[in-house]
C-alpha positions, -999 to +999 in steps of 0.1 A: +163+049-150+188+027-138+180+035-100+143+032-101+150-011-113+174-005-084+149+004-062+118-018-079+140-049-076+145-031-038+109-029-029+102-067-042+130-084-020+119-067+010+081-077-001+093-115+002+110-112+032+077-097+046+059-125+034+081-147+040+083-139+078+039-132+083+038-167+070+060-182+091+045-166+120+007-174+107+016-213+108+034-213+142+070-216+134+088-201+159+128-199+161+150-215+185+148-213+220+111-202+220+091-223+235+059-225+254+062-237+287+037-246+317+017-214+332+034-227+364+068-231+346+071-189+341+087-179+373+116-199+376+147-208+396+175-230+383+198-247+402+230-263+387+263-276+401+284-248+382+257-214+379+284-201+358+293-231+337+278-229+297+249-253+307+236-231+331+246-201+307+227-217+277+199-227+299+192-189+314+194-175+276+165-203+266+146-196+296+148-158+288+136-163+250+106-181+264+094-153+284+107-172+317+111-149+347+145-164+362+145-158+398+169-150+423+162-172+448+139-205+449+114-186+477+106-165+447+100-189+423+067-210+416+086-242+405+128-254+404+143-264+379+168-285+392+202-296+375+212-329+397+241-341+373+259-326+343+292-353+339+315-350+310+332-384+304+362-396+275+366-429+261+391-440+241+377-451+205+405-465+189+437-461+180+457-472+149+485-493+143+512-467+140+503-453+172+499-417+154+459-415+156+437-415+189+400-419+186+380-405+218+343-401+226+336-375+245+304-376+261+282-353+283+253-365+306+226-346+325+201-351+351+174-326+361+143-327+378+114-297+387+103-290+417+077-269+439+090-239+463+082-269+489+106-294+475+082-318+463+090-335+431+073-324+397+092-343+372+116-366+385+151-378+370+150-371+336+186-379+319+200-368+283+233-376+272+251-360+238+286-371+221+313-362+197+339-378+183+374-363+187+403-376+165+438-371+174+472-368+155+501-372+175+518-344+163+481-319+170+481-332+211+482-291+221+451-283+200+438-315+211+425-300+244+407-270+232+390-287+208+377-313+233+366-281+254+349-263+225+329-299+215+319-299+253+303-266+248+286-273+219+274-308+239+262-283+267+245-260+245+225-289+228+217-303+259+205-269+272+179-267+241+175-307+247+159-298+284+135-273+270+121-295+244+116-320+275+103-300+302+075-280+267+063-317+256+031-324+261+034-347+292+055-322+312+030-297+307-002-320+319+024-332+348+030-300+360-006-280+358-018-310+367+001-307+404-001-270+403-045-273+397-067-272+423-084-302+425-050-319+427-039-302+456-070-307+477-069-344+470-032-345+479-038-322+508 
């Protein structure tokens, strides 16, 4: 009797999960990272100052989740996502009266643009920034560099998703789609 009750509870549990999933997909919900990009952005080359860094890696993952085919050379691509700047900075915000605690504002600024394979800029320079506060006690100086590294990685991951949101926006979709439409290309020729 107890086994049949457990089986019934499991069945109800799985049915609720299934129905929840069905409802979420029916209303257009997508997991973070799944972004619908304009057709010209579906075959892309990613150019970054640090191609093996956190920002480039996070962008590659987000683009792949969005079913973008990342190619290994600019000549194979339809469009290029060019990271023109990836600059970290830190600024001392405050020091307590006994010089025991310091607070820093860490930030990362990323600039990017979208180009076609001929080097023509489709989406001009876009700038995004993230910042975090780091508090350092005088007795924790050794651990603070690890914490700063982790915060910079977090900010770059967040900026990768912000870039994805920007290039998936209606405004950018229209700009990129118009640049590749036949009527636009005959006007510019």
